[in-house]
Each structure stands twice: as C-alpha cells, then as structure tokens.
C-alpha positions, 0 to 999 in steps of 0.5 A: 499500499502506497505511503503517499500520492505523487502529482506530475503537472505540464503546464502546456501554453503559448501567446495567442500568435496569427498573422494571416497577413504575412506568408511567414512570422517568425514568432509563429515559429513557437508554435511550430516548434512546440508542437514538434518538440514537445506536443506531438512526442508527448502524445505519442509517449502518453498513447504507447503507454495506453496501448502497452496498458501501462497505468499512468495518471498526470495533470495538464494544462491546455491554455485557451490560446494554446488550444485555440491554434492548435485548431486553427487550420491557417495554423496546422496547414503552416505547420504541415508545410513546416514539417514538409520543409524539414522532412527535405531538410532531413533528406538533404542532410543525409546525403550532405554526410553520407560519408561521415560516420558520426554526423551521418548517423545523426543525420539519418536519426533527425530525418527518420524524427521529423518524418515520424512526427509527419505521419504522427500528424496527419495519419494517427491524429488527423491534425488535430492535436486537441482531440488527441488529448481529448482521448487520453482525459477521456480513457482516465490517463490524464486530467486536463486543466485550464488556466486564465483566457489570455494568460493574464497576470491576475494579482495585477489586474485585482482593482477590476474585479470584473476583468479578473472575472473574464480571465476566469470566466471566458476560459472555463466556457472554452474548457467546456464547450472544448472538452465537453465537461467542466474545468476540474481545475486551472493553472493560474497564469504564473501561479498568480494569486491574490486572496479572493480570486478563488470566489470567481473559481468556484464561480465556475465548479473549479475545483483548485488551482496552484501556488509555489511553495510560499503560497502555502508556507506563508499562508494564514493560518499556516498550514499544519502540513506546509507544502505536502497537503492542499488547504481549502480557501473560503471559497472551498476551492482548494490549493496546492503548493509546488514541491521544491526538492522535485523542482529542482531535479528537473528544472535545474539547467545547472544541477537539474538533469537537463545540465548532463553533458550526454543530452542534446545542447539546445544552442547549437543548431546547423541553421547557424552552424552551415553556410547560410546557401545551404540553409536559407530554404529552412530559415527566414526569407530575409536570409536571417538565421534561425533554429532549424531543429538539426542539432548534431552536439551534446552539453559539453564545453563552452563555445565550439568546444562541443562533442558530437550528440550520441541518442542512445547514449542520452536515452541511457541516461535519461533512464538513469534520471528516470530511476534517479529521481523515482529513488529520491521521491521513495526516500521524500515519502519514506521521510515524510510517513508521520510528519503529514497529519489526517492523510497521505502526503502529496507531492506537486511536482509542476512543470512546463511542458515545453521543458520536455522536448523543446528545452530537454530533447530527452524529456519525453525519453526521461518521462516515459521511463519515469512513468514506466518504473512508477507503475512496475518497480515501487509501491511506496507512492501513486501518481494522482491529479488533484481530483484524486487526492481531493477524493480520496482527502476530501476534509483539509484545512481552511486558509488563505495564500498570500499574493504570490506567484512562481516568478523570480523573486516570488510575487509580482516583481517580473510583470511590473517592472521599469521595462514593462510598467508603462503598459498598466495605465492603459490596461487599466484604463480599457479595462474600466472603459470594457466595463462601461460597455459592458454595463451601457449596451443593452442584450438586444444591441444590434447585430453590428454593435454586438460584433464591435462589443464582443470584439473588443472583448477580445482585444483586452483579453489579448492585451492583457496577456502576462506574456507580453509583459515578461518578454519585456522584462526578459529582453527577448524578441521585446519588439514583438511584446512592444507591437502586441500590447499597443496593438491591441489596445489601439484597437480596443480604443478605436471600437469603443470610440466607434460604439460611443460615436455610435459609427461603427466601421464594419470593414476595419471590424471584419479584419479585427475579427480576421486577425484576433480569432480567439473565442468566438463564442464570447459575449461582452457581457461577462464584463457587466458588473454583477 
C-alpha cells in the first residue's frame, strides 16, 4: 500500500500568435517548434503507454490560446508545410553527411524523427492534437485543466474585479466547449494568486489551483502540513503548492538533469552552423538565421568546444535519471511518513510542458521511463491528479495564501518592472471602459454593435497576456511584445470610440475579427458588473 501521492503537472501554454497578413512570420515558430518538440512527442509517449496498458495519471494544462491555435486551420496548414520542409532538409542532410560515420548517423536520426512526426500528425492524429489529448482524458490517463483566458497575470488586475472574472469565466466556458465538461482545476497564469480570486473560481465550479511553495508556507493561518497537503480557501477551492525538491531536480539546467553532458545541446543548430546558402530555404525569408531543429552536438564544453551527440547514450541517461527521480521520491515519502497529519502526503511536481522536448530534448524519454518505472518497480507512492487526491482526502485545513507567483522573487516583479510598467495604465483604462460598455449597451443591441462589443472584449483579453510583460522584462523579442500590447490596446480604443460615437467601421471590424480569432463564442456581457 502506498504511503504517499505524486502529482505530476505539465503546464502547456503559448501566447496567441497568428498573422495571416504575412506568408511567413518568425514568432509563429514558437507554436511550430512546440508541436514538433513537445506536443507530438508527448502525445506519442502517452499513447504508447496507454496501448501497452501501462497505468499512469498526469495533470496537463492546455491554455485557451494554445487550444485555439492548435485548432486553427491556417496555422495547422502552415505547420504541415513546416514539417515538409524539415523532412526535405533531413533528406538533404543525409546526403550531405553520407560519408561521415558520426554525423551521417545523426542526420539519419533527425530525418527519421521528423518523418515519424509528419506521419503521426497527418495519419494518427488527423491534424487535430486537441482531440487526441481529449481522448487520453476520456480514457482516464490525463486530467486536463484550464488557465486564465489569455494568461493574464491576475494579481495586477485585481483593481478591476470584472476583468479578473472575465479571464476566468471566458476560460471556463472555452473549456466546456472543447472538452465537454467543467474544468476540474485551473493553472492561474504564472501561479499568480491574490486573496479573493478563489470566489471567481468557485463560481465556475473549478475545484483547485496551484501556488508556489511559499503560497502555502506563508498562508494564514499557517498550514500544519506545509506544502505536502492542499488547503481549502474560504470559497472551498483547494490550493496545491509546488514541491521545491522535485522541481529543482528537473528544472535546473545547472544542478538538474537537463544539464547532463550526454544530452543534446539546445544552442547548437545547423541553421547557424552551416553555410547560409545551404540552409537559406529553411531559415527566414530575409536570410536571417534561425534554429531548424537539426542539432548534432551534446552539452560539452563552451562555445565551439562541443562533442557529437549520441542518441543512444542520451536515452540511457534519461532512463538513469528517471530511476534517480523515482529513488528520490521514494526516500522523500519515507521521510514524510508520519510528518503529515490526517492524510497521505502529496508531492506536487509542476513543470512547463515545453521543458520536455523543446528545452530538454530527452525530456519525453525521461517522462516515459519514469511513468513505466512508477507503474512496474515501486509501491511506495501512487500517481494522482489533484481531483484524485481531493476524492481520497476531502477534509483539509482552511487557510488563505498571500499574494504570490512562481516568478523570480515569488511575487509580481517579473510583470511589474521598469521595463514593462508603462503598460498597466493603458490596460486598467481599457478594462474600466470595457466594464462601462458592458453595463451601458443593452442585451438587444443590433448585430453589428454586438460584434464590435465582442471584439473589444477579445482585444482587451489579448492585451492582458502576461507573456508580453514577461518578454519585455527578459529582453527577448521585446519589439514584438511592445507591438502586440500597443496593437490590441489601440484596436480596443478604436472600437470603443466607434461604439460610443454610434459609427462602427464594419470593414475595419471584420479585419480585426479575422486576425484576433480567439473565443468566437465570447459574450461581452461577461464584463457587466454584478
């Protein structure tokens, strides 16, 4: 009989990026790389385990913006084109390295990898990855949860409660339409919590959310079981805390598994290493270089001092690390035995899903080996989802976490900094104006008016994405993040002006609708004060 429960949680999210006005757009690569490197490999891993009757339980966030992109025919057709290009490059690489016993083998490995992904995308999954994930949930292997509608950082939105409610309500409605049931839980974007947000979760029948470790250890009153058991908030929604030990072993590139020198080096790619004329068809149309996904070196040395990658040795290391993770969890539960009162301890191990495959190429191999070992080699703990844990232990302490996040510093500094603080006066102004629009316009507004009101709601939600502030803070793709914030704010203000002036530009509205295609079912009245 197990003495504890392990909840593995993968948070899959990307901001909404869709540019039909351009034939090629660099930031759309975020989606295409994530499909090839994370979502398809994870699906194939889960399906393989299911087909072999290996029992496993895992919690997965699929954010509304990611689901929307994965079901967008334009983006999926562009991804199919990208797969064709990668398979073509694979064939060229096999030919180029045909006389090299080391790099020729690596070229064949990458070619076969991309060709298997292309076959799975078209034949196995029929270009519909969301339905494939839903089937795994319906079969009892996954528990899919939602996230704020556009990954808005709620602690910095609390001065307009209607805006907070809209982020949650729109997400919950989108989940019901996509998965045919209520969302059992939610990943609050960036694990951003503030006291009181739980009442909006309870209104949508959401039963749990996650906070960083200090969200429970600093809760009031202080939880008796620390981060190893959930607490109930006053609204009856449970809060689970991240376990720092299991997180560090996987997350850290310096001290964790992904930094092992046998693993593939993320930062060496033939898109940068080979002659530009050779790779030109596979990089940006301008000729600017980018990653192609063909990476032939492992994490050894610095700069150019790298050794060739060996997939077989890397897979062996992934199995060793899976065994080490399992051993450490067993010892952790043995240590926790008797220290957690009134229930079995639950260790919550949450990660960005994109770590598995994108940043850490061998991550899906590690995860598959771990799930097999948990099922076949140990009886110390069970794999659970938070819903499983709450069903087994319905009585838990009541407490209130403080304002917190899992960002650097643990609070809001990643999203409120000299690099990005200028955005909030605009976001707050637009939120107040959206609330006023929802209040002032009647339910029986003409069709064109309702379209403009609904589109204004979409533009506000998209402007509130935490991704833009995060990018400004980290200094990557800053121009794009600034542009997106300004673009959605300006669109909202134009629609607001037209609605207040009674002169809606239908041609312009149609363009906005064709670009910002999230939440076609949205009802602007979600912003109406209660």
